[in-house]
N, C-alpha and C positions, 0 to 999 in steps of 0.2 A: 774606607770611611772609619773615623776614629770612634771610640766608645761613646763619647758625649753626643756626637751627631746622631749615631744610630739610636740613642735613647730619645732624643727630642723629636726625631722623625716619627717615632712610635706614638708620640702624643697627638700628632695630627690625625684626623680621620683616616681610616685605613686606605691610604692612597694607592698602595701597591695592589691590594685586592680589588680596589675600585677600578683601576686601570685595566686589570685583566677582565673584570666583569664587562667593561665597556666594549671589549673586542670580541665577546662571544656573540654568535648570531642570536638575535633576540627571540628565542623560542618562547612558547607559552609559559614554560616554567620559569624562565628568566625575567620576563617582562615585569612581574610584580616587584621584584628586587630592584630593577632599574627604575621603576616608577618611584619607589621609596627613596631612591638616591637622587631623584630629579631636583629636589630642593637644594642639594649641594652643588647644582650646576651641571649635572650630567644630562646630555641629550638622550632622551629615550629612543628616538627614532634613528639616529644617525651616528652611530658610534664606530666608525671605521668598517662597518659592514652594512649591507642592506638586507631587507627581509627575504630576498630571494637567494642570496648566496654569499660568496666570500668577498673580503675587502678588495678594493682596487688600489694597488700600490703605485699610484701615480698622483702627481699633484703640482702645486705651483712651483715648487723648487725643482721638479724633475726636468731632466734635459729633454728637449724636443727639437732637435736640430737635424743633423745629417745622419747618413748611414741608416741603420735599422730604425732609428727614432726620428728620422728627418721628416717623416710624413706630417709631423705636426698634427693638424686636425684633418688633413685631407683624406687619409685612408678610411676614416670611419664616417666623416660627416657628409661625404658625397661631393659631387662636383659643384663648384660655386661659379656658375656662369650662365650660358644661355640654354636653358632647358626648354622642354616643350611648352612651358607656360611663361617663359620669360626669364629674366635674371634671377638666380636663386641659389639656395643651399639645399642640396639633396640630390642624390644620383638619379632619381627617377623623374621627379616632376619640376624641380626648380621652384622658384618663388614667383607666383603669378601676380597679376595686377588686380585681381578681384577679391583680395582679402584672404588668400590662402598661401601657405608657404610649403616648400618642399620638405619632406621629412628629413631631418638631419641624421637619421640613422641609415640612410641608403634606401629607404622604402620608396615605393612607387606612388603612394597616395599623397594627398594634400592635407594641410593643416589649417584649420579655421583660426584666423588671427583677429576675429572680431571681438574677442574677449582676452584678458590678460592670460599669458601662459608662462609658467616657470617650472623648473624641476625641483624635486625634493632636495633638501640640504642635509649633508652628512657632516658630522663633526670631523674636524681635521686638526692634526698637529700643526703648530706654527712651523714654518720653514726655519732652517738654521739662520738665515739672514734676519728673519722676523724675530727670532729669539734674541739674537745679538742686539738688534735695534731696541728691543723691549728693555733689556737690562741696562743698555746704555742710557735710554731716555729716563727710565725709572730710578736707576741706582747709580748712574754714572760709572758703570763698569764697562770698560772698553775691551779691545782685543777681539778674539774670536772664540769665546767660550763654547759655542755650539758646534765647533768645527767637526767633531766626531759624532754628532747626533744624526747626521744624514738628512735627506730631504724627501724621504718617502712619507708624505704627510698623511697617508691613510694606512700606514703599516700597523701590524699588530705588535705590541710591545711585549716581548718575553721578559723573563726575569733579568737577563743580562742587560737588556735595553732600559728597563726600569731602574736598575741599580746604576747604570751609567748616567741617567738623567738625575738621579739623586746626588751623585757625586758632583755633577756640574752645578746643581743648585747649591750645594754646600760650599763649593769653591767661590761661586759668585757672591753668596752671602758673606763669606769671610772677607772678600775684597771690599764689598760695600761697607762693612762695619769699619774698615780701616779708613774710609773716606766719608764718614757719616755726615759731616757738615756740608758736603757738596750737594746732597740730595734731600736730606731730612728736613721736614718743615719746622723742626725745633731741635734744640740740644737739651739734654737733661740737666737739671740744676746740680751744682756741685754738692749741695746738701738738701735734705728734705725729700719730699715725694716727687717721683718722676712720672706718676700715673697720667698726668695731663699730656705730657709729651708722648708717652707710650700710645695713648689713644689717638693723638694726632697722626702718628706714624701709621697706625693700623688703618685709620679711616682714609688717609690720602693714598698711601701706597696700595692698600688692598683694593680700593676702587679702581685705580689705574691698572693694576695687574689683572683684575677680573674683568675690566672693561665694562663695568656696570656698578650700580650702587650695591653695597653689602646689605645682607639681611641681618636682623638682630642675632640670629643663631650663628651666622658666620663671624660676626664681630666678637661674639662670646668665645667661639672656638679659637679665633686668632689671639685673643687676649689671654686665654688659658695657656697657649703655647708660649707666648711672649713672657708671661709671668713665671712659667716653669724655668725658662732660661735665666731670668733675674734671680730666682731663688737658688738656682744652681751655682751662680757665680756673681753676675753683675748686669747692669743695663745693656752693655754691649753684647753680652752673651744672649740676652733676651732678644735683641734685634736680630742676631745671627740665627737663632733658632726659628724665630718667626719667619724670616725671609727664606730659610731653607725649606720650611714647610710650604710657604706660599708658592714658591717656584716649582713645587712638585704637585700642586693642586691641578686637577683636570681643568678647572676654570681658567687657569693661566696657560697651561700647555696646549689646550685645544681651543679652536674657534667653534663655538657651539650655538645651535639654534634649537630652542625648546618648542615643543608643541603647545598649543593653547588648549585649555580645558574645553572639552566638548566640540572640538573642531571636526569637520566632516571630511572623511577621506576623499581625496580627489579635488577638493576646492583649492583655489589659489589664494594665498593670504600674504599680506605684507609681513616682512620681517619685523620683529619687535624693534623699537627705536634704538636700543643699545646694540642689538645684533647688527642692524644696518650700519651704525656708526663704526663698529668693529670691522665689518667687511669693507667699508669705505676707507678707513685709515690703512688697513693692511694692503688694499689695492693701490691707493694713491701714494702712500708714504712708505709702504713695506714696514710699517711701524704701528704701535697701538694708538688708539685715540688719545688726544691730549685732553686736558681739563675742559677747555672750551667746547670741544666736540661732545664730550660726555655730558656737559651741562645742557647743550642743545638737545641731546637725545632725551635727557630727563624732562626737559620742558616740551618735548614732542615737537620741536621746531623742524626736525628733518622730514616730517610727514608732509609739510606744505611746500609746494614747488619753489616759491619765491624765496622763502627763508632757507630752504635746502640749498638753493643755488648760491646764496650769500656765503654759506659755510664752505661749499665746494670751491668758490672763487678764492676764499682765504687759503684753503689748502693748496690750491694750484700756485699761489704766490709764495708758499713757504719753501725754504731750502730743502726740507725733507721730501719734496716732490721728486728730487733726483734719485732718491733711494728706490722709489717705486718704478721710475722710468728705467733705472739700471737693472732692476730685478726682471722686468719684462724683456728687455733686450738681451740680457744674459741667457734667458731661456730661448728666445726667438732665434738668436744667432748661435745657440748651442755652445756657449763659451766654456762649459764644463768639459768639452771634448779637447780643449787645448792641452791639458796635461798629458794627453796621449799622442800629441803631434811630434813626430820624429821624421826628419828628412835627411837624405844622404848628402845634400849640398854642403860644400865646405863653408864653415863659418855659421851654419844654422844651429846655434847652440842654445842653451837654456835661457841666456840673457835675451836672445832674439825672440824666442818663443814667448817668454813672459811679457816682453814689450809688445809683441803683436796682439796678444789678448787685450791688454790695456788700451792699446791704440784703437783697436776695433770698437771697443765699448765706448770710448770717448768720441770717436768719429761718428758713431750712431746717435749718441745722446746729448752732446754739447749743444746741438741746435735747439734743445728745449730751454736753454737759458735765454733764448731770444723771445721776442714778444709774440711771434707768429710762426712757430715751427710747422713745417708742412712736409708731407710724405714725399713730395717731389724732390726735396733736398736730400732724402736718403738715397735716391737713385740717380743722382746727377752730381757733377763736380769731380775734380781730381785732386782735391786737397784733403789731407788726412793729418791726424795728430801723431807725430813721430818724435822719437827721442834720438840721441846720438847713436845708439846701437842700431836702430833701424835705418837711419840715414846712411850710416857707414855700410851696412849690409846691402842696401838697395842703390848705392852709388849716388847719393844725393849730397848736395853741399849743405853747410850749416853745422852748428855745434850746439852743445848744451844737453845736460842730462834730463832736463824736464821735457815733457811733451808739449809741442808747439805745432801750429798749423804749418804743413809743409806740402808744397805743390809737387805732384808727380806728373809734370806737364808732358804732353805728347805721347802718352802711353795707352791711350784708349780706355781710360778709367771712367766708370760711371757709378760713383757713390759707393755704398757699403758692399754691394755685391762683388765689385772688383777690387776691394781692399786687399792688399797682399795677404792679410790674415785669412780672409775667406778663401782665397785661391789656394793657400797652403793647406788649410784644413780640409778642403774638398779636393784632395789629391792623394797620391800614394808616395811612399818614401823616395822612389826614384823616377817618378813620372807624373804627369798630369792625369786627371781622372774624369773624362767627360761624362761618364755615367753618373758619378756622384754629384757633379755640378749640375747636370741636367735634372736629376731627381730633386735637388734642392729647389730649383726654379719651379718645377711642375708641382711638387708636393707642398713645399713650404710657402712659396710666393703666390701660387695660383690655387692652392687647396684642391688640386686635382687628384683623384685616387689613381694609384698605379698598382695593378695587381702584382702580387709576388709570384715568382715561378713556383709551381707546385708539381713535384714529381718529375720535373724535367731534368734531363742530363745536359748540363751546360757545357758546350765545347770549350776547351782551353784556348786562350789567346795565343797567337803566334809569339815567339820569344822577342824580347826587345833587341833591336839590331839597327845598325846604321842603314840608311836607305829605306827604312820603313817607319813612317810617322805613327804616333799614337792613334791618330784618326784612321790611318790605313789599317792598323792592327784591329781596331774595333770594327771597322766596316767589313773586314774579312770574317770576323767572328759573327757579326749580326746579319750577314747575308743569308745565314741559315733561316729558313722560314719559321722555325720554332721560336727563334729569338727575336726575329724582326718585328713581330706583332707588338711586343712591349717596348723594345728599344726605339722604335720609331716615334714613340710618344715623348721621350726625353733626351735621346742622343743629340738631336739637332740643337736643342738649347745648350747642351754641354759643349758641342763643337764650336759654338759662338764664342767660347771663352778659351779656345786653344792657343791664343796669343799670350797666355800666362802659364809659366811652367809650374813645377811642383812646389816651389816656395813663393809663388806670386810675382816673379820677375817677368817683365815683358819680354817677348821673343818673337822673332819672325821666321825662325827655322827650327824644326824639330827633327833630330836625328838625320840631319842633312837634307831634309825635305822642306820646302816652303810651307809655312803654316796656312791652312785653309779654314777660315771661320765662317764660310757661307753655309746656308742650309735652308730648310723649309720646315716650319712648325705647323702642325695640323691637329690641334687638340680642342677645337671649338672655344677659343679664347680670343681676346682682342689683341693678342700678340701673334696670332696666326699669320702665315704668309711666307713668301720667299724673302730672304735677305742676302745681299751680296757679301756682307761681312758682319762680324760680330757687333761692330759699332752701330750699324744700321738697326740691328735687332735690339740692342741694349738701350738705344735712345727712346724706345717706346715705353720703357718701364716707368719713367717719371710721371706719365699721364695715364697709365693703364688703369681703367676702372675695375678690371678683374683683379689686379693686384691689390687695389685699395679695398675691394669687398672682402677678399681673403684676409688681408691684414686686420680689418675690423673684426672679422670672425675670430681670428687668433687672439686679438687683444681681449675680447670679451671672454673667451675660454680661459685665458690666463687670469682675468679678474675674478672669475668664478672658481679658481683653484682646481681646474680640471685639465686633463690632458687632451680630451676630445669634447666637442659640444654634445649636450644632451639633446634628444629629439625635441624637447620642450623649448629649447633655445631658438628654434628656427625662426619664429616671428621676430624676436629681438634682433637676430642676425640680419634679417631682411631689412628691418628699419634702420639699423646701423649702417648697412651697406648703402642704402638709398641716400642717407644724409651725408655720409663720409665720401663716397666716390666722387661727387662733383667738386668738392672743395679740397680734400686732402688735409684739412686742418687737424693737426694731431692733438692739440689741447681740447678742441671741441669734441673730438672723438672720445676722450676720457670723460667729458661731461655727459655725452650721450650715453655712454656705458653705465655710469652710476645712476642715470635716470631711467634706464631700461627696466622692463618688467622682469627679465631674467635676473637682474642684479638686485632689485628691491624686494622681490617676492619669492615665495617658495610654494611648492606643492604640499598640501597637508596629507599626511598618511594616517592620521586619525586614531592613534593609540590613546585611549582614554586614560586620564590620571585621577 
């Protein structure tokens, strides 16, 4: 960072020290300092750590797909299916019909849903996507400025990470000044005082960046920084210094929920209007609230269901909705794993890998451009968005570098699960991987917990050889009683996909042996039973209520910027599952999420200010 920038950053309230303070566990000695800083927008209760222990380094941008992270919400939230008390979430009890919900932490008790329930809210960093969308919307700075900031939204920022963010802020500010007329509400006059334009920039950009109205003290601090830049050189320098400080403020970098004075620990309270607007925009648009939404929050219009629905409908019709949709599906499908995909098949090069990732995302999300997207569309159909690189690799006719709908007819495909990209990702370099594919179905699509082997000596698989199919090798391996207990839960689902090789091409023979996709699933789900072939099994997915209930749980968990549901989410999960499972209406699911108690409310922790 150059000398001038380091000077003007020092003029902003001590952001570096403040950020470090935010990440300390709030012990009794620290709490008064945090309370004193609360007026600057620092959340006293939820600063990347909780009162009991260390921060949780997972969040909205973290991968939650296959392999070690493929459990999504299943491993911790418990089985989402037919428990002792009916359909539910929670390994022990499930969700009953008498007003109680299974504990989402795997407990055996029930939860009273007669009153609103919500978890405490912790401050979190914006994801890299949200940072990029914020500076694009506010300052018309495009590209990927946050590409190296990471997506651990609850991470503790050390000196290196703070300095990295300072450099990104300075670079964004420099670019914004070069394009001032594209975003500024005014341009300074050629002669005379520019103070009126300065104040317009502070008021408009400051409110949009902080996602709430500015206090008088904040406006004064911002003006002091802006004025210092003007005095140093000129108006453009003032803008640059102001923006560099603004983009390092915790109020911009973090989504924050402040405690209310005098709140009682343990009570469930509504988020403040601007906090709800921020959460709403970051979920639906993966972007900050616009002026219309902030104005609605200021007028308290988001507290009333009818007017809130009017604003939600507007947001659902906005092109920015696709940002939020793509953010969810990038996580749900674990698209971040694609940079690690390497397969031995000839022609499976970086162009194919990059195209597969884009193709999978488009194939999952383009249906949202229609009037009535439905989850049944995700798990049916054999048409995908492919470009010329993919059509050539998979032996399809057609040409053109752009992605266009392309039918993979007669290959036994059933929507996104059998997309070539999914089959390639859930494979190994030189062979298919029924274990990984089965785990994805059981954990990610059904939210079923699968215990990890603990202290077991896992026998090696027989070597790859002609005359021994992948299924034969695995069955020889899992015939061991020690392995069979777990593998019987997910191997059958994986075997149903054995007609796709390690790069997602259809096949009928594996190492000289006819492919066998038959099996029996028995995990207490509506997919259970014998199936003569994979197609018979996969045909159930489009109407599976267990898949829909799990999908609703994962969408809510994403909306709340968590990796796993909190126990307090159980009642909202139950309600969402009950409304979404019969219809599969994807847009209505988002509406139901933003109206849920888990999304609109928070658990008070009661630190007085």
